[in-house]
N, C-alpha and C positions, 0 to 999 in steps of 0.2 A: 504494500500500500504506500503510495506517495505521501510524503510529509508536507504539511503546510509550513508557512514561513517560520512561525514561532517554534514549531516542533523541530524543524531543521536547524534552527538557531540553537536550541538546547542541545541537540545531539552533536552539532558541530563544535560547540564549546567544550563538550566532553572529549571530542576527538583531539582538539588542540591541547587540552590538558594532558592527554596521553602522550602526545608529541613532547610536551614540556618535560614530563617526568622521564621519558626515555633520553632526552637530550641531557638532562642533569646527570645521568649515569654514563654518558658516552665517554669512551676512552679515546686516546689519540689514535690508536690503531683502528678502532671502529670508524672514526671520523674520516679516515682515508680509504675505507673499504669500498671496492667497486660495487655498483648496484646493477640490477638487470635493466636499468634505463641506460641504453648505450651511451658511453662517453661520460657518464656521471658517476662520481663516487658519492659517499654519503653526504659530504659537505656540499656538493653541488645540488644534490636532491633537496637538502635543507634550504639552500639559497633560493631554490625555485618555489618551494611551497610555504616557507615561513612567512606569516603575516606580520604587518606592522600596525600597532595600535592607531597610528595616525591615519590609516586608511578609512577609519570611521568618520573622520572629519571630511575626507574627500567624498564619501558617500552622501553625507549631509549636504555638502555643497552641490552635489549633482542632482538633487531633487528638482523635478520639473512638474508643471501642471499637465493635466490631461491623461488620457489612457496610454498605457505602454504599448509599444509595437510588438514586443514579445512577452507573453504572460505565462510561458511554460518552459521549464528548464530543458526538457527533451528537445523542444524546438530550437532553443539556443544552441545546444550541443550539436544538433543535426546541421545547423547552418555553419557552425564553426568547423565541422569535420567534413564538409563537402570537398570534392577534389581541389577546388580553388579557394577553400575556406582558410581562415587564418591558422587553424591548427596544422595545416599542411604547408602553406606558403611561408609561415613565420617559424616553422619548427627549428630550422638551423640557427636562426638568430636567438631564439629563446634558449636553446641549449648552450650556446656560447655565452649568453648573458649569465646563466646560472653558474657556469664555471668561473667566470670572471668575478662575480659577486661573492663566490664562496671564499675567496682569498681573505676578505675582511670579516667573515663570520666565524664565530666560535661556538662550541656547544653551549657555553654559558649564556651568550647573548641570544642564541636561538631559543633556549629554554625560557628566557625572560620575555622574549617577544611573543611566544606562544601563550605563556601564562597570562601576560598582561592583556593580550588580545582576547583571550577567553573571558576574562573578567569584564571587559568592556562589552563584549558580545552578549553576555548574560543580561545586561541592562539595556540593550539596544533592540527595540522592536524591529522585526524584519517582515513587514506587512506586504501582502499582495495588493494593498490599496495605495502603496507609496511608489510612485514612478520616479526613476532616475534616468538621466542620460547615460548611454552605455555605448562603448565602441562597437563598430561593425553593424550592430542591429538597430542603432538609433536610440532606443530606450527599452527598459525592462522594469521589473519590480524588484524590491528588496527581497521578497520571498524567493524569486528565481535566483538571485545572487546567493542566498543562503543555501538553497538546495544544490546548486552547482558547486559551491565551495565545499560542501560536505562530501560530495562525490569525489572531488579532487583530493581532499584531505584523507579520505578513506583509501582510495586507490594507492596513493603514495605512501600511506602508512603500511600497506601491505608490501610495497617495495622496500621500505626500511626494515620490516620484519624479515623479509627474505634475505636481506644483506647481513644484518647483525642480530636479529632476534630480539627477545626481551620486551616485546610489545605486540598488541593485537587490537584491531578495531572492536567496538562494541557490536553486539548482535543487531541493535537498532541501526547503527551506521552501515553495517553490511547489507541488511535488508533494504534500507533506503537506497543505497547505491545500486544494488541489483535491480530494484524496481524502477529506478530512473534509467539505467542503461538499457534495459529491455525495451524501453519506449523509444529509443533513438532510431533504430531501424524501422522501416515501414512495417506495419502489422503483418502483412502477407509474408514478407521475407522472414520475419522473426518466427512466425508460426510454422512455416515450411522447414526452417532449420531445426527448431526445437522438437519438432515431431519426426525428425529424421528423413524428411522428404526432399531436402535440398542440401547442397554442400554448404558447410559453415561459412565459407568465404563470401557467400551471397549476402550475409548479414553481419558477419563478425570479422574484425573487431568493429564495435559500434563507434568507438572514438580512437583517436591516435594515441 
C-alpha cells in the first residue's frame, strides 16, 4: 500500500536515523569499501544520499500556488527514468559529483546530517496539498518528494548493507519502496513479468 505524505515522512525519518546510527559506527576501512553502485565506495554513496538540514529551507522557498503538475511519485520516477530522462542523461555527472563531494565528508559529519535532518523532518508536514516548484517536471507536492526520498533512502541503505552490513531498512520502508517501484512500469508490463508471461527486461529495472 502506498504511503501518504505524512506516513512517508515518518518512515523516512526513521530511515535517516538508521543511516545516522550506522555512520556513527563506521570504520575507516568500511568508509572506503567498494559498493555495488559502480564506481562508488561507501563514502561516495554517502555523499550522494546524505541530506542537508538546510534543504528544508529550500523546500519552503519553493512553495508555489496552484495545482502541481505531478501528484504521484511513480509518475515522477517514470519521467525521470525515460531513455532521455535525467536519471539516464545526468547519470555520469551525478556519479562524478558524489565522488568529488565524498572527499570533504566524514562518517561523523554524515551521521550529524542524517540525524539533524531526521529531527527537522519529524516536525515538517509533507502534505499532498502543498505544491512546490521542482526541476524537470515543473512542480510537484511535498508528499511526492517524501515518498520519492524514502524510496531512495531505502534502496541505498540496502546498498550500504550489502557493502558493510550492520544495518537494514524497516519493514515499512521496504514495503513502501516495493509498492512504489511496482507502479513505475506500465501495469500491463508489470503484470506480464510478475506472472511469468514476459521477460523481466520488459519491465525491470523500473529505475536506474
